[in-house]
C-alpha positions as CSV (number, residue, x, y, z in Angstrom):
1,M,25.6,-16.4,-16.4
2,S,23.7,-13.9,-14.3
3,P,21.9,-15.1,-11.1
4,L,18.5,-14.6,-12.8
5,T,19.4,-16.8,-15.7
6,R,20.5,-19.8,-13.7
7,P,17.8,-22.4,-13.0
8,S,17.9,-21.7,-9.3
9,G,17.8,-17.9,-10.1
10,R,14.8,-18.4,-12.3
11,A,13.0,-20.3,-9.6
12,E,13.8,-17.6,-7.1
13,A,12.5,-14.9,-9.6
14,L,9.3,-16.9,-10.1
15,R,8.8,-17.1,-6.3
16,G,9.4,-13.3,-6.2
17,H,6.7,-12.8,-8.8
18,A,4.4,-15.1,-6.9
19,A,5.1,-13.0,-3.7
20,M,4.2,-9.8,-5.5
21,L,1.0,-11.3,-6.9
22,G,0.1,-12.2,-3.3
23,F,1.1,-8.7,-2.2
24,S,-1.1,-7.0,-4.8
25,A,-4.0,-9.4,-4.1
26,A,-3.7,-8.9,-0.3
27,A,-3.3,-5.1,-0.5
28,S,-6.3,-4.8,-2.8
29,G,-8.5,-6.5,-0.2
30,S,-8.1,-3.4,2.0
31,F,-10.2,-1.3,-0.3
32,S,-13.2,-3.7,-0.5
33,L,-13.2,-4.7,3.2
34,G,-12.4,-1.1,4.3
35,A,-15.4,0.2,2.4
36,M,-17.6,-2.5,4.1
37,V,-16.7,-1.4,7.6
38,A,-15.7,2.3,7.1
39,N,-19.1,3.5,8.5
40,D,-19.1,1.1,11.4
41,I,-15.9,2.3,13.2
42,A,-14.0,5.6,13.4
43,P,-11.0,5.5,11.0
44,A,-8.7,6.6,13.8
45,A,-9.8,3.8,16.1
46,L,-9.6,1.2,13.3
47,T,-6.1,2.4,12.2
48,T,-4.8,2.5,15.8
49,A,-5.9,-1.1,16.5
50,R,-4.5,-2.2,13.1
51,F,-1.1,-0.7,13.8
52,G,-1.0,-2.1,17.3
53,L,-1.8,-5.7,16.1
54,A,0.6,-5.3,13.2
55,A,3.4,-4.0,15.4
56,I,3.2,-7.1,17.7
57,L,3.0,-9.6,14.8
58,L,5.9,-7.9,12.8
59,A,8.1,-7.8,16.0
60,V,7.6,-11.5,16.4
61,L,8.5,-12.1,12.7
62,V,11.6,-10.0,13.1
63,A,12.6,-12.2,16.0
64,V,12.0,-15.6,14.5
65,V,12.3,-15.3,10.7
66,P,15.8,-15.7,9.2
67,G,16.7,-12.4,7.6
68,G,14.0,-10.5,9.5
69,G,16.6,-8.3,11.2
70,R,19.6,-6.2,10.3
71,G,22.3,-7.9,8.2
72,G,20.2,-11.0,7.5
73,Q,20.0,-11.9,11.2
74,R,17.1,-12.4,13.5
75,G,15.9,-9.9,16.0
76,F,16.3,-6.2,16.7
77,T,19.7,-4.5,17.4
78,R,20.5,-1.3,19.3
79,A,21.3,0.4,16.0
80,D,17.7,-0.2,14.8
81,F,16.5,2.3,17.5
82,A,18.9,5.1,16.6
83,A,17.1,8.4,15.7
84,P,13.6,7.3,16.6
85,W,12.2,10.5,15.2
86,R,12.6,8.8,11.8
87,Y,9.9,6.2,12.7
88,A,7.6,8.9,14.1
89,L,7.8,10.9,10.8
90,L,7.2,7.8,8.7
91,A,4.4,6.7,10.9
92,G,2.7,10.1,10.7
93,L,2.7,9.9,6.9
94,F,1.7,6.2,6.8
95,G,-0.9,6.5,9.5
96,G,-2.3,9.6,8.0
97,Y,-2.7,7.8,4.7
98,F,-4.7,5.0,6.2
99,V,-7.0,7.3,8.3
100,L,-7.8,9.3,5.1
101,M,-8.2,6.1,3.2
102,F,-10.9,4.7,5.5
103,E,-12.5,8.2,5.7
104,G,-12.6,8.3,1.9
105,L,-14.0,4.8,1.7
106,K,-17.1,6.0,3.6
107,T,-18.4,7.4,0.3
108,A,-15.9,6.4,-2.5
109,S,-16.0,3.2,-4.4
110,P,-13.3,0.6,-3.8
111,V,-12.6,0.4,-7.6
112,S,-12.0,4.1,-7.9
113,T,-9.7,4.3,-4.8
114,G,-7.9,1.2,-6.0
115,A,-7.3,2.9,-9.3
116,M,-6.1,6.1,-7.5
117,F,-3.5,3.9,-5.7
118,T,-1.7,3.4,-9.1
119,L,-0.9,7.1,-9.1
120,L,1.6,6.5,-6.3
121,P,4.6,5.4,-8.4
122,L,4.3,8.6,-10.5
123,M,3.8,10.8,-7.5
124,A,6.6,9.1,-5.6
125,G,8.9,9.5,-8.6
126,L,8.3,13.2,-8.8
127,I,8.8,13.6,-5.1
128,A,12.0,11.5,-5.2
129,W,13.6,13.9,-7.6
130,P,14.2,16.7,-5.0
131,L,14.5,14.4,-2.0
132,L,16.8,11.7,-3.4
133,G,18.1,13.3,-6.6
134,Q,16.5,10.5,-8.6
135,R,15.2,11.6,-12.0
136,L,12.6,9.7,-13.8
137,R,13.8,8.4,-17.2
138,P,11.6,9.5,-20.0
139,R,10.4,5.9,-20.9
140,V,9.6,5.2,-17.2
141,A,7.8,8.5,-16.9
142,L,5.7,7.7,-20.0
143,V,4.7,4.3,-18.7
144,L,3.8,5.8,-15.3
145,A,1.8,8.5,-17.1
146,L,-0.1,5.8,-19.0
147,G,-1.0,4.1,-15.8
148,A,-2.0,7.5,-14.2
149,A,-4.2,8.2,-17.2
150,G,-5.9,4.9,-16.7
151,A,-6.5,5.7,-13.1
152,V,-8.0,9.1,-13.9
153,W,-10.2,7.4,-16.5
154,V,-11.5,4.9,-13.8
155,V,-12.0,7.6,-11.2
156,F,-14.1,9.8,-13.5
157,R,-15.7,6.6,-15.0
158,G,-14.8,7.7,-18.5
159,D,-16.9,10.9,-18.3
160,L,-14.8,13.5,-20.0
161,A,-17.3,16.2,-19.1
162,A,-16.9,15.3,-15.4
163,L,-13.1,15.4,-15.8
164,T,-13.3,18.8,-17.4
165,R,-15.3,20.1,-14.5
166,F,-13.1,18.1,-12.1
167,D,-16.3,16.6,-10.7
168,I,-14.7,14.3,-8.2
169,G,-16.4,12.8,-5.2
170,R,-15.7,13.9,-1.7
171,G,-14.4,10.4,-0.8
172,E,-12.0,10.3,-3.7
173,L,-10.7,13.7,-2.9
174,I,-10.1,12.7,0.7
175,Y,-8.3,9.5,-0.4
176,G,-6.3,11.6,-2.9
177,L,-4.9,13.6,0.0
178,G,-3.9,10.4,1.7
179,C,-2.1,9.3,-1.5
180,V,0.0,12.5,-1.3
181,L,1.1,11.5,2.2
182,H,1.9,8.0,1.0
183,A,3.9,9.4,-2.0
184,F,6.1,11.3,0.5
185,Y,6.4,8.1,2.7
186,T,7.9,6.0,-0.1
187,P,11.1,8.1,-0.9
188,L,11.5,9.1,2.7
189,L,11.5,5.4,3.6
190,R,14.7,5.0,1.6
191,R,16.3,8.3,2.6
192,L,15.9,7.7,6.3
193,N,17.0,4.0,6.3
194,R,20.2,3.3,8.2
195,G,20.6,-0.3,7.3
196,E,17.4,-1.6,8.9
197,S,15.7,-4.5,7.2
198,A,12.3,-3.9,5.6
199,M,10.5,-6.0,8.2
200,T,12.3,-4.2,11.1
201,T,11.3,-0.8,9.6
202,A,7.7,-2.0,9.2
203,A,7.6,-3.2,12.8
204,L,9.0,0.0,14.2
205,V,6.9,2.3,12.0
206,S,3.8,0.3,13.0
207,A,4.7,0.7,16.7
208,A,5.3,4.4,16.3
209,G,2.0,4.7,14.4
210,F,0.1,3.0,17.2
211,V,1.5,5.5,19.7
212,L,0.9,8.6,17.5
213,L,-2.6,7.5,16.6
214,L,-3.4,6.7,20.2
215,V,-2.3,10.2,21.3
216,W,-4.2,11.9,18.4
217,G,-7.3,9.7,18.3
218,W,-7.7,8.6,21.9
219,R,-11.3,9.9,22.0
220,D,-12.3,7.7,19.1
221,V,-10.5,4.8,20.6
222,L,-12.3,5.2,24.0
223,A,-15.6,6.0,22.3
224,T,-15.6,2.8,20.3
225,D,-17.6,-0.1,21.9
226,W,-15.1,-2.7,21.0
227,W,-17.1,-5.6,22.4
228,A,-20.2,-4.6,20.4
229,L,-18.4,-4.5,17.0
230,S,-19.7,-6.9,14.5
231,P,-17.8,-10.0,13.4
232,L,-17.3,-8.3,10.0
233,V,-15.4,-5.4,11.6
234,W,-13.2,-7.7,13.7
235,G,-12.6,-9.8,10.6
236,A,-11.6,-6.8,8.6
237,L,-9.3,-5.6,11.4
238,V,-7.5,-8.9,11.6
239,Y,-7.2,-9.0,7.9
240,L,-5.8,-5.5,7.8
241,A,-3.3,-6.2,10.5
242,V,-2.2,-9.7,9.5
243,I,-2.6,-10.0,5.7
244,A,-2.6,-6.4,4.5
245,T,0.3,-5.3,6.8
246,A,2.4,-8.2,8.0
247,F,2.1,-10.5,5.0
248,T,2.5,-7.7,2.4
249,A,5.6,-6.4,4.2
250,S,7.1,-9.9,4.2
251,A,6.2,-10.5,0.6
252,M,7.7,-7.3,-0.6
253,Q,10.8,-7.9,1.4
254,Y,11.3,-11.3,-0.3
255,A,10.5,-10.0,-3.7
256,A,12.9,-7.1,-3.4
257,Q,15.7,-9.6,-2.9
258,H,15.0,-11.5,-6.0
259,L,13.5,-9.1,-8.5
260,P,14.6,-5.7,-10.0
261,A,13.0,-2.8,-8.2
262,S,11.0,-1.8,-11.3
263,R,9.3,-5.1,-11.4
264,V,8.5,-5.0,-7.7
265,S,6.9,-1.5,-8.1
266,A,5.1,-2.6,-11.3
267,Y,2.7,-4.8,-9.3
268,T,1.1,-1.7,-7.9
269,Y,-0.7,-1.6,-11.2
270,A,-2.3,-5.0,-10.6
271,I,-4.3,-3.7,-7.7
272,P,-7.3,-2.3,-9.6
273,A,-7.9,-5.6,-11.3
274,W,-7.7,-7.4,-8.0
275,V,-10.1,-4.9,-6.4
276,I,-12.6,-5.6,-9.2
277,L,-12.3,-9.4,-8.5
278,W,-12.7,-8.8,-4.8
279,E,-15.9,-6.8,-5.5
280,V,-17.3,-9.5,-7.7
281,L,-16.5,-12.3,-5.2
282,L,-18.0,-10.3,-2.3
283,G,-21.2,-9.9,-4.3
284,H,-20.9,-6.2,-5.0
285,G,-21.0,-6.6,-8.7
286,A,-18.5,-5.5,-11.4
287,P,-18.0,-1.9,-12.5
288,G,-19.6,-0.6,-15.7
289,L,-18.0,-1.0,-19.1
290,A,-17.2,2.8,-19.0
291,V,-14.2,2.1,-16.8
292,A,-12.8,-0.7,-19.1
293,P,-10.5,1.5,-21.1
294,G,-8.9,2.9,-18.0
295,V,-8.4,-0.6,-16.5
296,A,-6.9,-1.6,-19.9
297,M,-4.4,1.3,-19.7
298,I,-3.4,0.3,-16.2
299,V,-2.9,-3.4,-17.2
300,L,-0.8,-2.3,-20.2
301,A,1.4,-0.1,-18.0
302,L,1.9,-3.2,-15.7
303,L,2.9,-5.4,-18.6
304,I,5.3,-2.8,-20.0
305,L,7.0,-2.4,-16.6
306,L,7.3,-6.2,-16.2
307,R,9.0,-6.5,-19.6
308,R,11.2,-3.5,-19.1
309,E,14.2,-5.3,-17.6
């Protein structure tokens, strides 16, 4: 009997699914809250503060949570700090993604950017081929293509004429460039890993990102009147650092230990549905029915991936 078919294994798998549901719900909040504060604070300043807070919180979690460190132990080891250029490279990609995300959210809708996020598995799969030698199996490629088609439908709001003209908004275009950075980040995360736990890597990448962004965006950081920021901006900052960074890293780490990789990555496709729910709960209204077929394609891709193994 395999571990996932034993009663205890099934319970762990269910907890893994619950963790990934929490992950997708928490990650989707970044789009709605980010859009609400994107014009109130410079993206570089917001991302610098986010990475700084996240680095502190994640370092504490590595120190106190069982399994937070290397080999299932607590705390950092000397080996975790080998070749620090790895964290700088990953932080440059990850930090660049978030800066472009918040820059794009100044004009793009949270629903369209949330849908664009579902392009990442396909983009990362194509990039992983030359980087890791991992080829997409035809079935997986077809499912990812289905989800990508749904994302394109949502971004262009079902307007085939706009798609033909590639009439895409400036915000969506900026965020799309950020998605390219994130797509490189995902396979490089695996290629550059030398035995560090997911939480350790997240802590050190956040710390490196804080330093890099502080060097690059110090003018925006100094120009920001931090004491004059509205409670909404501070609330969004805390949410981004604690929930959208620390919690999601912990949830994904737990799920990866109890679910097949394909099922973990499948929850990326749940994000557009969560974004729509966030938008409704925040009083921003639901998107028009024109995007419904695209959302349906994304949900179908999610269901197929969840049933695949």
